C-alpha positions, 0 to 999 in steps of 0.5 A: 450430569451430562447436561451440567457438563454441556452447560459449563462448556457452553458457558466457558465458551461464551465467556471466552468470546466475550472480550472478542465480541466487545472489541468487535463492537467497540472498534466496528468503524475503526478498520475498513476491509474494503478500501486500500490504506489511507495515505496522506500523500496521494497525488493525481496524475495531473499534478504528478505530471506537472512536476516534470523531470523532478519526479522519480516514477516507481512501479510497485506492480509485479515484474511481468506487468512492469515489462508489459508496460509502465510509465516512461522512465519508471523504475521497478521497486516492489517486494520481490528482491527488494534490496537489489532493486532498492540499490538501483532506485538510489542511483536515480534518487536525490533529496530534491526529487519527488517519488511517486509510487503506483500499482495496478489500480485504486484497490492495489495496496502494493504502492502503499506498502512500497511508499511506507517502506521508503518512508520508514526503512529508507527514511525518505521525504517527498514520497507520494502514491499515485491515486488510481494507479496504473489505470488512472495513468492510462486514462489520462493518456 
């Protein structure tokens, strides 16, 4: 009787995991856990710098890193205190200006999150993510 109960439990567990296993096999190449989100609006340092004064630089890093060093003229806009910092951003923003968001490095996803919020919540256009982030900016100097 006890062996039968164990078999039934194992059979039920196996059946419960079957849809998850099927999904994992079907979507095995759909999600990458090793790369930042793919953003259609990536820009490299050289191109962004060529835009000159028409760029608003947005630093999506923590305030401590921003205080240490940042792109000259950049504004701090990250998930911390979003509403207050967004108001500051809008004082500098105008529709004809391009916005370039950066964070620490290529693997950092904070810039993608801020850019997405600006596109979706604020419904802004001309939002770009700096390819390579702050590290790329420093290497280009």
